[in-house]
C-alpha positions as CSV (number, residue, x, y, z in Angstrom):
1,X,125.2,83.4,96.3
2,X,123.3,83.1,99.6
3,X,125.9,80.6,100.9
4,X,128.7,83.1,100.2
5,X,126.6,85.8,102.0
6,X,126.2,83.3,104.9
7,X,129.9,82.8,105.2
8,X,130.5,86.6,105.4
9,X,127.8,86.8,108.1
10,X,129.5,84.1,110.1
11,X,133.0,85.7,109.8
12,X,131.8,89.2,110.7
13,X,129.7,88.1,113.6
14,X,132.3,85.8,115.0
15,X,135.0,88.4,114.8
16,X,132.8,91.1,116.5
17,X,131.7,88.6,119.2
18,X,135.1,87.2,120.1
19,X,137.8,89.8,119.4
20,X,137.2,93.5,120.2
21,X,136.9,94.9,123.7
22,X,134.6,97.7,124.7
23,X,137.1,100.4,123.9
24,X,138.1,99.1,120.4
25,X,135.7,101.4,118.7
26,X,137.2,101.6,115.3
27,X,137.3,97.8,115.0
28,X,133.7,97.6,116.1
29,X,132.6,100.4,113.8
30,X,134.5,99.2,110.7
31,X,133.1,95.7,111.0
32,X,129.5,96.7,112.0
33,X,128.9,99.1,109.0
34,X,129.5,96.4,106.3
35,X,127.6,93.9,108.5
36,X,124.6,96.3,108.6
37,X,124.9,96.8,104.8
38,X,124.8,93.0,104.4
39,X,121.7,92.9,106.7
40,X,119.9,95.4,104.4
41,X,120.9,93.6,101.3
42,X,119.8,90.2,102.7
43,X,116.4,91.6,103.6
44,X,116.0,93.3,100.3
45,X,117.1,90.5,98.0
46,X,115.9,87.3,99.5
47,X,112.1,87.2,99.9
48,X,111.0,83.7,98.9
49,X,109.7,81.2,101.5
50,X,112.8,79.0,101.2
51,X,115.1,81.9,101.5
52,X,113.2,83.2,104.6
53,X,113.6,79.8,106.3
54,X,117.3,79.7,105.3
55,X,118.1,83.0,106.8
56,X,116.0,82.4,109.9
57,X,118.1,79.3,110.6
58,X,121.2,81.4,109.8
59,X,120.2,83.9,112.4
60,X,119.8,81.2,115.0
61,X,123.2,79.7,114.0
62,X,124.8,83.2,114.4
63,X,123.5,83.3,117.9
64,X,124.8,79.8,118.6
65,X,128.3,80.9,117.5
66,X,128.3,83.5,120.2
67,X,127.4,81.2,123.1
68,X,131.0,80.6,124.0
69,X,132.2,84.2,123.5
70,X,132.7,86.1,126.7
71,X,130.7,89.4,126.6
72,X,133.7,91.7,126.0
73,X,131.6,94.7,125.0
74,X,129.7,94.9,128.4
75,X,130.7,94.6,132.0
76,X,127.2,93.8,133.3
77,X,128.0,90.1,133.5
78,X,130.0,90.8,136.7
79,X,126.9,92.2,138.5
80,X,124.8,89.3,137.2
81,X,127.1,86.8,138.8
82,X,127.4,88.9,141.9
83,X,123.7,89.0,142.5
84,X,123.4,85.3,141.6
85,X,126.1,84.4,144.1
86,X,124.4,86.4,146.8
87,X,121.1,84.6,146.3
88,X,122.9,81.2,146.4
89,X,124.4,82.3,149.7
90,X,121.0,83.1,151.1
91,X,121.4,86.9,150.8
92,X,118.9,89.2,149.0
93,X,120.7,91.3,146.4
94,X,118.3,94.2,147.3
95,X,119.6,94.5,150.9
96,X,123.2,95.7,150.4
97,X,125.2,97.6,147.8
98,X,128.3,95.6,146.7
99,X,130.5,98.0,148.6
100,X,128.5,97.5,151.8
101,X,128.7,93.7,151.3
102,X,132.4,93.6,150.5
103,X,133.2,95.7,153.5
104,X,131.4,93.3,155.8
105,X,133.5,90.3,154.6
106,X,136.8,89.3,156.1
107,X,140.0,89.9,154.1
108,X,140.8,87.0,151.8
109,X,140.0,85.5,148.4
110,X,136.4,84.8,147.4
111,X,134.3,85.2,144.3
112,X,133.1,88.5,145.7
113,X,136.7,89.8,145.9
114,X,137.2,88.7,142.4
115,X,134.1,90.3,141.1
116,X,134.1,93.6,143.0
117,X,136.8,95.5,141.1
118,X,134.9,94.7,137.8
119,X,131.5,96.1,138.9
120,X,130.4,99.3,137.2
121,X,128.0,100.4,139.9
122,X,129.4,99.2,143.3
123,X,127.6,101.8,145.3
124,X,124.0,101.1,144.0
125,X,121.5,98.5,145.1
126,X,120.5,95.9,142.5
127,X,117.9,97.1,140.1
128,X,117.2,93.7,138.4
129,X,113.7,92.3,139.0
130,X,113.0,88.7,140.2
131,X,113.0,86.8,136.9
132,X,116.5,88.2,136.2
133,X,117.6,87.2,139.8
134,X,116.4,83.7,139.3
135,X,118.5,83.3,136.1
136,X,121.5,84.9,137.8
137,X,121.3,82.4,140.7
138,X,120.8,79.4,138.4
139,X,123.7,80.3,136.2
140,X,126.0,81.2,139.1
141,X,125.1,77.9,140.7
142,X,125.9,75.8,137.6
143,X,129.0,77.9,136.9
144,X,130.6,76.7,140.1
145,X,132.3,80.0,140.8
146,X,133.5,80.5,137.2
147,X,132.4,83.8,135.6
148,X,133.1,82.5,132.1
149,X,131.0,79.3,132.5
150,X,128.2,81.3,134.3
151,X,128.1,83.5,131.2
152,X,128.1,80.5,128.8
153,X,125.1,78.9,130.7
154,X,123.3,82.3,130.6
155,X,124.0,82.5,126.8
156,X,122.5,79.1,126.4
157,X,119.3,80.4,128.0
158,X,119.4,83.5,125.8
159,X,119.7,81.3,122.7
160,X,116.5,79.5,123.7
161,X,114.8,82.8,124.4
162,X,115.7,84.2,121.0
163,X,114.6,81.1,119.2
164,X,111.3,81.4,121.0
165,X,110.9,85.1,120.1
166,X,111.6,84.3,116.4
167,X,109.1,81.4,116.5
168,X,106.3,83.6,117.9
169,X,107.1,86.4,115.5
170,X,106.7,84.0,112.6
171,X,103.3,83.0,114.0
172,X,102.2,86.6,114.5
173,X,103.1,87.8,111.0
174,X,101.4,84.8,109.5
175,X,98.2,85.4,111.5
176,X,98.2,89.2,110.7
177,X,99.1,88.6,107.1
178,X,102.2,90.8,107.4
179,X,104.9,90.0,104.8
180,X,106.9,87.1,106.4
181,X,110.3,88.4,105.4
182,X,109.8,91.2,108.0
183,X,110.8,88.7,110.7
184,X,114.3,89.1,109.3
185,X,114.3,92.8,110.4
186,X,114.5,91.4,114.0
187,X,116.2,88.0,113.5
188,X,119.1,89.3,111.4
189,X,119.5,92.7,112.9
190,X,123.2,93.0,113.9
191,X,122.5,95.1,116.9
192,X,120.1,92.6,118.3
193,X,122.5,89.7,117.7
194,X,125.5,91.4,119.2
195,X,123.8,93.1,122.2
196,X,121.6,90.1,123.2
197,X,123.5,86.9,122.1
198,X,126.8,88.6,122.4
199,X,126.6,91.0,125.4
200,X,123.9,89.3,127.5
201,X,121.5,92.1,127.9
202,X,118.2,90.9,129.5
203,X,116.0,92.7,127.1
204,X,116.3,89.5,125.1
205,X,114.4,87.6,127.8
206,X,111.9,90.4,128.3
207,X,111.2,90.5,124.5
208,X,110.6,86.8,124.5
209,X,107.8,87.1,127.0
210,X,106.5,90.3,125.3
211,X,106.3,88.5,121.9
212,X,104.4,85.7,123.6
213,X,102.1,88.2,125.2
214,X,101.4,89.8,121.8
215,X,100.5,86.4,120.4
216,X,98.1,85.7,123.2
217,X,96.6,89.2,122.9
218,X,95.9,88.6,119.2
219,X,94.3,85.3,120.1
220,X,92.3,87.0,122.8
221,X,93.6,84.6,125.5
222,X,93.6,87.1,128.4
223,X,94.9,84.7,131.0
224,X,97.9,83.6,129.0
225,X,98.5,87.2,128.0
226,X,98.5,88.3,131.6
227,X,101.0,85.5,132.6
228,X,103.3,86.4,129.7
229,X,103.1,90.1,130.4
230,X,103.8,89.5,134.2
231,X,106.9,87.5,133.3
232,X,108.1,90.3,130.9
233,X,107.7,92.9,133.8
234,X,109.4,90.4,136.1
235,X,112.5,90.7,133.8
236,X,112.4,94.5,133.2
237,X,109.8,96.9,134.6
238,X,109.5,98.7,131.3
239,X,106.5,96.8,129.9
240,X,104.4,98.3,132.7
241,X,104.0,101.3,130.4
242,X,102.2,99.1,127.9
243,X,99.4,98.0,130.2
244,X,97.1,101.1,129.7
245,X,96.9,100.4,126.0
246,X,95.3,97.0,126.6
247,X,92.7,98.1,129.0
248,X,90.1,98.7,126.3
249,X,91.1,95.8,124.2
250,X,89.6,93.0,126.3
251,X,86.0,92.5,127.5
252,X,85.4,93.7,131.1
253,X,85.2,90.2,132.6
254,X,88.3,89.0,130.8
255,X,90.1,92.3,131.7
256,X,89.4,92.0,135.4
257,X,90.4,88.3,135.6
258,X,93.5,89.0,133.5
259,X,94.7,91.9,135.6
260,X,94.1,90.1,138.8
261,X,96.2,87.2,137.4
262,X,98.9,89.6,136.2
263,X,99.4,91.4,139.6
264,X,99.1,88.1,141.5
265,X,101.9,86.7,139.4
266,X,104.0,89.8,140.0
267,X,103.4,89.5,143.7
268,X,104.5,85.9,143.7
269,X,107.6,86.7,141.7
270,X,108.6,89.4,144.2
271,X,107.5,87.5,147.3
272,X,110.9,85.8,148.0
273,X,112.5,89.3,148.2
274,X,109.8,91.2,149.9
275,X,110.9,93.0,153.1
276,X,111.0,96.6,154.4
277,X,114.2,97.4,152.5
278,X,113.0,96.1,149.1
279,X,110.8,99.1,148.1
280,X,113.2,101.6,149.6
281,X,116.4,100.3,148.0
282,X,114.8,99.4,144.6
283,X,113.1,102.9,144.6
284,X,116.5,104.5,145.5
285,X,118.2,102.8,142.6
286,X,115.5,103.8,140.1
287,X,115.5,107.3,141.4
288,X,119.3,107.5,141.0
289,X,118.9,106.2,137.4
290,X,116.8,109.3,136.6
291,X,118.9,111.8,138.6
292,X,122.5,110.7,137.9
293,X,122.9,108.5,134.8
294,X,123.5,110.2,131.5
295,X,124.3,108.5,128.2
296,X,123.3,109.2,124.6
297,X,120.2,111.3,125.4
298,X,118.5,113.5,122.9
299,X,115.9,116.0,124.2
300,X,117.4,115.8,127.7
301,X,120.8,116.9,126.5
302,X,119.3,119.9,124.7
303,X,117.4,121.0,127.8
304,X,120.5,120.3,130.0
305,X,122.5,122.6,127.7
306,X,119.9,125.4,128.2
307,X,120.0,124.7,131.9
308,X,123.8,125.2,132.0
309,X,123.4,128.6,130.3
310,X,120.7,129.7,132.8
311,X,121.7,128.0,136.1
312,X,125.4,127.4,135.5
313,X,125.3,123.7,136.6
314,X,123.9,120.3,135.6
315,X,120.1,120.3,136.4
316,X,119.7,116.5,136.0
317,X,118.5,116.1,139.6
318,X,115.4,118.1,138.8
319,X,115.2,117.6,135.1
320,X,115.4,113.8,135.2
321,X,112.3,113.3,137.4
322,X,110.4,116.0,135.5
323,X,111.0,114.3,132.1
324,X,110.0,110.9,133.6
325,X,106.7,112.4,134.8
326,X,106.2,114.1,131.4
327,X,106.8,110.7,129.8
328,X,104.1,109.1,132.0
329,X,101.6,111.9,131.1
330,X,102.2,111.5,127.4
331,X,101.9,107.7,127.5
332,X,98.6,107.9,129.5
333,X,97.3,110.6,127.1
334,X,98.2,108.4,124.1
335,X,96.3,105.5,125.8
336,X,93.3,107.6,126.6
337,X,92.9,109.3,123.1
338,X,93.8,106.2,121.1
339,X,90.9,104.6,119.5
340,X,91.2,100.8,119.2
341,X,90.9,99.9,115.5
342,X,91.9,96.6,114.0
343,X,93.8,94.3,116.3
344,X,97.3,95.1,115.1
345,X,96.9,98.9,115.5
346,X,98.1,98.5,119.1
347,X,101.6,97.8,118.0
348,X,101.8,101.2,116.3
349,X,100.9,103.1,119.5
350,X,103.1,100.8,121.6
351,X,106.0,101.8,119.4
352,X,105.1,105.5,119.7
353,X,104.8,105.2,123.5
354,X,108.1,103.5,123.9
355,X,109.8,106.0,121.5
356,X,108.5,108.8,123.7
357,X,110.1,107.1,126.7
358,X,113.4,106.9,124.8
359,X,113.4,110.4,123.4
360,X,112.8,111.9,126.9
361,X,115.1,109.6,128.8
362,X,118.5,110.6,130.2
363,X,120.1,107.3,129.2
364,X,119.8,105.4,126.0
365,X,122.1,102.4,125.5
366,X,122.2,100.5,122.2
367,X,120.3,97.5,123.6
368,X,117.4,99.7,124.6
369,X,116.3,99.6,120.9
370,X,115.3,95.9,121.2
371,X,111.6,96.7,121.8
372,X,111.4,99.3,119.0
373,X,113.1,96.9,116.5
374,X,110.6,94.2,117.5
375,X,107.6,96.5,117.1
376,X,108.9,97.8,113.7
377,X,108.4,94.2,112.4
378,X,104.6,94.6,113.2
379,X,104.2,98.1,111.9
380,X,105.1,100.1,108.8
381,X,107.6,102.3,110.7
382,X,111.3,101.7,110.0
383,X,113.0,104.4,112.0
384,X,114.1,101.9,114.7
385,X,116.0,100.0,112.0
386,X,117.8,103.1,110.9
387,X,118.5,104.0,114.5
388,X,120.1,100.6,115.1
389,X,122.7,101.5,112.5
390,X,123.5,104.9,114.0
391,X,123.6,104.0,117.7
392,X,126.7,101.9,117.3
393,X,128.6,105.2,117.1
394,X,128.1,105.6,120.9
395,X,130.8,102.9,121.4
396,X,133.3,105.7,120.6
397,X,132.8,107.0,124.2
398,X,134.5,103.9,125.7
399,X,137.6,104.4,123.6
400,X,138.5,107.7,125.4
401,X,140.8,107.7,128.4
402,X,139.5,109.2,130.6
403,X,136.0,108.3,129.6
404,X,133.8,111.1,128.2
405,X,130.9,111.4,125.8
406,X,131.3,112.6,122.2
407,X,128.3,114.9,121.8
408,X,129.0,115.3,118.0
409,X,128.2,111.6,117.6
410,X,125.0,112.2,119.6
411,X,124.1,115.2,117.5
412,X,124.5,113.4,114.2
413,X,122.6,110.3,115.4
414,X,119.5,112.2,116.6
415,X,119.5,114.7,113.7
416,X,119.1,111.8,111.3
417,X,116.7,109.8,113.6
418,X,114.4,112.7,114.2
419,X,114.4,113.5,110.4
420,X,113.1,110.0,109.7
421,X,110.6,110.1,112.7
422,X,109.2,113.4,111.4
423,X,108.9,111.9,108.0
424,X,107.3,108.6,108.9
425,X,105.2,109.5,111.9
426,X,104.3,113.2,111.4
427,X,104.8,113.4,107.6
428,X,106.3,116.8,107.6
429,X,106.5,118.0,104.0
430,X,109.8,119.9,104.2
431,X,111.5,117.1,106.0
432,X,110.1,114.6,103.6
433,X,111.6,116.4,100.7
434,X,115.1,116.3,102.3
435,X,114.5,112.8,103.3
436,X,113.6,111.6,99.8
437,X,116.7,113.3,98.4
438,X,119.3,112.3,101.0
439,X,118.0,108.9,102.1
440,X,116.6,107.4,98.9
441,X,118.5,104.2,99.7
442,X,116.6,103.8,103.0
443,X,113.3,103.9,101.1
444,X,114.6,101.4,98.5
445,X,115.3,98.8,101.2
446,X,112.2,99.2,103.3
447,X,109.4,100.3,101.0
């Protein structure tokens, strides 16, 4: 039976990875829902050691299948190759916006002229940290000016990263005596496979380093923890929010040495790009992220609606920074009041901290759920798994011409997500009653 299930996995993943475009919502949705059901059934039914190994290898094979599929559901690849080509030409991607650079070039045909019409943010400076930039440059160099082959090489690196993540997850759950089949919650999650192996989102590389950092934390190897965490931050800046939770978890001497090593590594990673414009331009892009970008938000959309009623216009320019500051305050408060208990307790508070960031953010893309899904493997919380089923609905926005966001989809998504969060985290009795009646299938699969 598991071989038949494997064939269905291969067929569905292959079709989703190779055929639909970003705007083909109904194709994506109608294939993703049965795929997610297959994912739940696989996790629920197959729990023996041999079955676990079988489906772990299947998850790796599914990722391998997508290596030669162009990332049709995302246009970020064009910016990746753009930044990589700039570095190979000796230009820092933090110095110019794509529009500024293309305007400085003579008329003619070049890879920049080919890429520019495809860029989704031509007026913004690059926001990708140095580890990403190194990968961009490496893949653009080996791709010899081909966007497709640059993507294939990048996907090969992603495959190695995902195998490494799964390997360290297996080591962690074994050491912490967590049921081993939980690794399949990450390894076989359809959203993880499609957004990382399929669409080339660099959360995959960040999560590899994070998983390594978690392993070294459990082993109390502070130097290796610091190096792995620095590399994770060098891919995406988000893991910076996790540092306060580890301050009280190492002895003072190890802590000082570890943090010196971490920030020294970060300095060396950024060193090739350091100049007067780096901080200004990178800060400008981050600031624009909080003041302009909106997608699939929850609490922010509710407050924005109230703001429209009071002010008569979109208050994102003031509300975005306020919510980011509020997020920082809540995370620091969580770190301050949290009492370190047994060693794996940290994963619970890391999940709550990152969820706080997501719930107060102005922009939540599907691939942002990578870290919560990873942490759900190491905790008893399953709301990130349920969320990974619902968030696929946001692809409906790309099917509209002109583009606009379907807020009914957002409302349904977060009504259900918050119901489960209130049940699992806060144990609200009234919500729990509704939850047990309406979502009994959810508890059956994840109890």
